[in-house]
Structure formats: C-alpha cells, structure tokens
C-alpha positions in Angstrom: 6.3 70.3 20.1 9.2 71.1 17.8 12.2 72.8 19.3 15.3 74.1 17.7 18.0 75.3 20.1 21.1 77.1 19.0 24.3 77.1 21.0 28.0 78.1 20.6 27.7 81.8 19.9 29.7 84.5 21.6 32.4 87.1 21.2 35.4 86.3 18.9 38.2 88.3 17.5 38.5 88.9 13.7 40.1 86.0 12.0 38.9 83.6 14.7 36.5 80.7 14.6 33.3 79.5 16.2 31.1 76.5 15.8 27.4 76.9 16.1 25.2 73.9 16.9 21.4 73.5 16.6 19.8 70.6 18.4 16.3 69.6 17.1 13.6 67.7 18.9 9.9 67.0 18.2 10.4 66.3 14.5 11.8 63.6 12.2 15.1 65.4 11.7 16.4 63.3 8.8 13.4 64.5 6.6 14.2 68.2 6.9 16.4 70.5 5.0 18.4 72.5 7.6 19.6 76.1 7.2 21.4 78.8 9.1 20.2 82.4 8.6 21.5 85.5 10.2 20.3 89.0 10.9 22.6 91.9 11.6 21.4 95.0 13.4 19.3 97.2 11.0 19.4 94.6 8.3 17.0 91.9 6.9 17.5 88.3 7.8 19.6 86.5 5.2 20.3 82.9 4.3 23.8 81.8 5.2 23.9 78.1 4.4 21.6 75.1 3.7 22.2 71.4 3.8 19.8 68.8 2.4 18.2 66.1 4.5 20.9 63.5 3.9 23.9 65.9 4.1 24.9 65.2 0.6 24.3 68.7 -0.8 25.1 72.1 0.7 24.8 75.7 -0.5 26.3 78.9 0.8 25.8 82.6 0.5 28.6 84.2 -1.5 29.6 86.3 1.6 30.5 83.2 3.6 31.6 80.7 0.9 35.0 79.1 1.6 34.9 80.4 5.2 31.8 78.6 6.7 30.9 74.9 6.6 27.4 73.5 7.3 27.1 69.9 8.4 24.6 67.6 10.2 24.5 64.5 12.3 21.1 62.8 11.7 21.7 60.3 14.4 22.0 63.1 17.0 19.5 65.5 15.3 22.1 68.3 15.3 23.1 70.7 12.5 26.4 72.6 12.8 27.9 75.7 11.3 31.7 75.9 11.4 32.7 79.6 11.0 36.3 80.3 10.2 38.2 83.5 9.3 35.4 85.5 10.9 35.0 89.2 10.0 33.3 92.0 11.9 30.6 92.0 9.2 29.7 88.4 10.3 28.3 89.9 13.5 24.6 89.0 13.7 22.0 86.9 15.4 22.2 83.4 13.8 19.0 81.4 13.5 18.6 77.7 12.8 15.8 76.7 10.4 14.2 73.4 9.6 12.2 73.1 6.4 10.1 70.4 4.7 7.8 71.3 1.9 5.7 74.3 3.2 6.6 73.7 6.9 9.2 75.9 8.5 10.5 75.9 12.1 12.8 78.4 13.6 15.1 78.6 16.6 15.2 81.6 18.8 18.6 82.7 17.6 22.1 83.2 19.1 24.3 86.2 19.0 27.7 86.1 17.3 29.9 89.2 17.8 33.2 89.6 15.9 35.2 92.4 17.4 38.6 93.2 18.7 
C-alpha cells in the first residue's frame, strides 16, 4: 500500500521559513517524479514545484520561484520543500504527489498558515 505522509507544516510569520517533508512508502521512490501542490481556501489546487526522479531537474510556479526549493533524498524516500520569505498568500494546505506515467499518488495534505 502506497503512503505519502507530509510533515513540517504550521503557523509562521510573514518573512519566515518552513521546511515541509513528505515520506513515501510502498513504492519504488526513485522511479517517481515528485511534486508539491497547494490549495488555498476557496481556490483550486495548484502545482507549486516538481522534481524529477533523479533530482537533476526542478520546476517551480512563478509565484514561488526564488523563494521555495524542492529537493529529494532517494535513499530515504523523502521529498522536501524549503519555503523561505513566506507571504500570507502562501497560506494553504500543501499536498505531496508522486507520479509515474499515468499513476498518481497523493498525501493527505498539511496546513501552512502565514500570519502575524
């Protein structure tokens, strides 16, 4: 059974930092592209960042470019999202996604709140 479990969310002040982690089990992690998505209240889920299976290539939404960094540790089956210079508009539930060809797996999500 595939499981993706997010951790590291919480409340942070504007300008602060958080690091999200997503631990994967039940799949061959190194074969999957990994992504972080987020969904703010009343809005559609949006793609935040993607990293390829080896970690050599990354892509970011324009709204988080130069502030967020996605990385992975294939030996530990973990993907990270380092979030710096956080803004109130980054407040959302963040979801971990694993994708290989037509197969997608999702975590349950974790709340990040940016507020003073």
